[in-house]
N, C-alpha and C positions, 0 to 999 in steps of 0.2 A: 313125165321125164324129170330126172333128178337135176336140182340144182348144180351147178357147177361152181365149186370152190375153187377160188384162185389164191393159191399160197404166196404169202409174201416172202421176200428173199430177208434175210437177216440184216442186209444193209437198210432195207425200208423200216424194219422193226426198230432198229438203232436210231434211224433218223426221227421216228415218230416219238419215241421215248427222249430224245434229246429235246424235242420241241415241247413236250408237255413238262419235261423238268424245268426250262426257261420259264415257261408259264407260269408254273407253280411257285418259282422262286421270284416272280416279278411283283406279286402280291396275292391278296386273298383271291381265289377263284370264285366267280359267280356260282349260284346253285346250279345253272344250268351247265356251266362249264364243268363243275364237280361231277355231274351225272355224266357227262360227256368222257370224263377221265375214268370214272368208275366202270362204265360200258367198255371203254377200249381197254382196261386191264382185264376184264373178264373174257374177252374175244379170243386170247391166246395166251398159253402159260408163257412164252417168250416175251410178251409184253411186260408182264409182272417182274420177271428177272432183270430184262434190260432197264427197266424204270427204276427197281430197287437200287440195282447195281451204279447205276448214273447218280442218283439221289446219294449214295453214300459217298461216291468221289466229291460230288459238289459240296456236300455238308463237311467233308474232311478239310476242303479248301477254306470254306466258311469259317470253322473252328481254328484253323492255322492263322488267319491272318485278321478275320473280321472284316475284309474288304467288302467294297459294295460289289454289285453284279457284274460288272463290267470288267473289273479286274480278275474276277473268278472265270470269267470266260475266256480271257486271255491266258491263264494259268492252265486251265482245263485243255485248250487248244496246244499249248506247249507240252502236254503230257503225251501227245501223239508222237514227239519226236525220239521218246525213249521206250523202245517195246520191252515190256517187262513180263507179262503175263502171256499164256498162249493165245488169248483173245485179244490181245493188245493191238493188233491190226485194225479190228472193229472200233476200238476206242479212237485211233488216229481217224479213222473215216468219220465217226460220229462228232469229234471236235471240229473237224474241218467243215462238215455239213452245217453244224450248229452255228458256227462262226460265218459262213457264206449265207445261209438262211436269213439271219438277223443283219446283214450288212454291216458287220462290225470287224472287219479284217485290220482296220488300222489301231484297234487296240493293243494288238500285239507288240507294237513299238512304243507303247505309253508307259510302261510300268517296268520297274526292275525285275530281272530274269527270276523265274520261279519255276521249279521243275518238280513235278509230282511223280513219284516213282514207287511201284509197287510189285510184289510177286504174288503168284497165286499158291495156293494150298501144294504143297510138296515141291516148290521151285526154290532154288537159290539164283541170285544174280550178283554178277561182279560188275563194278563201273568206275571210270576214273572220271573225277570231276575236272573242270575247267582248270583249277589250280593245282592240278596234278595229284591230288589226295585221292586215295581208293578207298571205296565203300563195298561191303558185300552185305547183300540183304539175304536173310534166312527165308523160311518158309511163311507165307501170308504176312508180309510186313508191307507197310505203307510208310513213307516219309517225303518230306519236302526239302528241297534244296534251294536257298537264296544265298547267292553270292554277289557281294556289293564291292566297291573299291575299299570300304572301310571295315568289313568284317565278312566272316562266313558263318551262316547259321543252317543247321540241319534241325528239321521238326519230326521227331520220331512219333508218329501217331498209332503204329500198332507193330507189333513184332519184335524182332532182334535184328542189330546189324554191327558189323565190324568196321572200325574205322583206321585207316592208315594215313595219318596227316602230314601233309608236305608243310614245313616249318615257314612261316611269315610272320613275323612280329608285328608287323605293321597291319595285318589282318587276322585277329584273333580268330579262333575256329570254336564254335560252341555247337553243342546237341542238347537240344531240348526234349525232354522224356517225361511226360505227365508234369508232377510239380517239381521237377528236378533239371537243373542246368548243368552240363558237363563242359567245363572249359579245357581245352587242350595245352599242354605245356610241351609240345613235341613229342609224340608218342603213337602208339597203336592200342587200341581199347576196344572192348565190345560194350553195347548196352542192350539189355533186354526190357522192354516195357510190359510188364504184366497186367497193371492197370495203372491209373493216375497216380496212385499212392504205393505201388509195388513197383520197384525198379532196380535191376542188377547192373553194376559197372563192374568190368573185369579189364584190369590193365596188364597187358603182356609186354609192353615195351613204353619207357619214358614215365611221364607223371601227367596227371590230370586234377583239377580241382573241382569238385562237386559242390553245388551250390543249391540249397533248398528255397523255394520261393513261398513257403508256409512255414509255420512254427515248427522248430526243430523236433523231431522224434526222440524219444527215448534211446539211449545207445546201450547196447549189450554185446557181449563177446569180450575178446582179449584186452580190448582197449577200455573197457567200462566206462563209465560216464554217467551223468545226471541229465534228466530232460530238460531240453531248453525251454526257453519262453518268448522267443521272438524269431521273425522271419529272417532269411539270409544267412542261415547257417552254412559254415564250409567246411568240408573235409578234403584233405590232400591226400591222394593215393600215388603209390609208386609200383612199379613194374613187379608182378607177384602178388599184387593185392586185389581184394574183390569186397565191393561195399554192396550190401544187401538192404534195402529199404523194403520193410513189410508193414504196412500200416502205421502203428506207433512206434515200431521198433527199427533201429538203424544198427548194423552190424558190419564190422570190418574184419576180413579174415585173410590171412596168408594162405596163399595157394602155391603148390609146387609146380615145376616145369611141366611134369607128366599131368598134373590136374589141369593145367592151362591148356595143354594140347588136346586132353580129352573134351574139354568144354568147347574148342574152337574147332572140333572134329567136323562140324557140321560144313565148314568151309569147303570141306574134301568130300562131301556127301555121305558123311558117316555119322552114326550116334555111338557112343562109347559108354557102356555101364560097367561099374566095377563093384558089383554087390549091392545096387539100389534095390529096394523093395520092387516088386512087379508093378504095383499100382503107381508108383513114381515113373518108371519106365514106360508104362503104358500112356501116361500123361504126356510124356514127350513123343513118343511115336504118334500119339494122336494128331499132333500137329502136322503131320506129313500126309494126311488123308483126310477126305471128307466123310468118311464111315466113323459112324459112333461106336466106342470100344467100352464096353462095360464089363468090369471085374465083378464076379459074382458074390464075393464076400471077403471079409477081413482075412480068413486064413489063407486064401488065394492071393490077395494083394500084399501079403506080407512075406511071400516067397521071395528070395533073392535071384538077381540074375546079373550075369556077367557076359561081356561079348562085346563084339564092334559089329553093327549093322548098316546096312545102305539105307538111305533115307528114301531112296527111290525103288525099294523092294519091301513094301510093308507085308505083302504075302508070305517073303521069304523069312522075315521076322515072326510071322505066326508059325511058321512051320518048325523053326528053331525053338520056339517055345514048347511046342508038343514033343520035340524030341528030347529037351533037356529038363523039362519040369513035368510034374504030375497033373498036368491040365490039358484041357481039350478046347478048341476053338470051334464056336457054334455060330452059323450065320443064321440069324433069327427072322431074317427079312432084309428087303433091300436097304442097304446102308447101316444095317445095325449087327454088331459082332459081340457075342458074349464070350468071356473067358472064365470056364467053369472048372471045378475040381474032376480029376479023372476018376 
């Protein structure tokens, strides 16, 4: 007689992943415990996915504030109150089970409010903060919100977000992105975090002040300037200006109202290209799909593309490519797409 295999529900998988995440963060696992964890991870592909995803969220909280474990548990539980991704109901259940299992529900009232908000690949989300400010998250974005009586702090850990800030001179509004801090001076602006050293800030209304927490980079572009030598550099940006920080270079550009509309079209579920190289367009479209898109050579990547495309219709984008350009779209296997010359 064959053995009967009893399949776990996803809730059970999430619960076990939550317990292992807590045990791993509590300190060094013994050799026996490590062997048990390795065995559990090999039992079911869902175990690895759930464990890795929960660890990423846990680590993001740790990087955010360096708080001890109990504070991270409270913050993780609060995350359940803000559904972001398609699977967010699972996180709500996981956080609740984790807190109940550990007997730590009292932690929820011990620390300043911390909200962790995220979007999945291909998803956008709009939310209104308790102070009335509005935040729109682009695809694959992770941020944390901490509102206290004296200030408002947003920590952008991944992706891109647009902010429409409610003015309150007694509670300054800060966005922390990599090695950069953006202070609102009554405005609407967008921040895109490419890496800790690569940040874009676009102001579409009002003014902001951008401060670097590391040595000032060299300045290029229309404003010119020399390389700074100390931390705490500050740049003021007004509506219609964009600051690009790329490694050692800092550049301030003036952008037209049309360019701003194109840059912010993602808030309406669209991507707009105005003659950009195909390689650059593919990099943008790739943010909205888990499929890996590869351009076969520089002659294909240098082709220019224009048009408006829906962020939730990547297949439609591929179809338009084949109709407008001398290229063909080849699916080489699960999750891999090549753009080749026709």
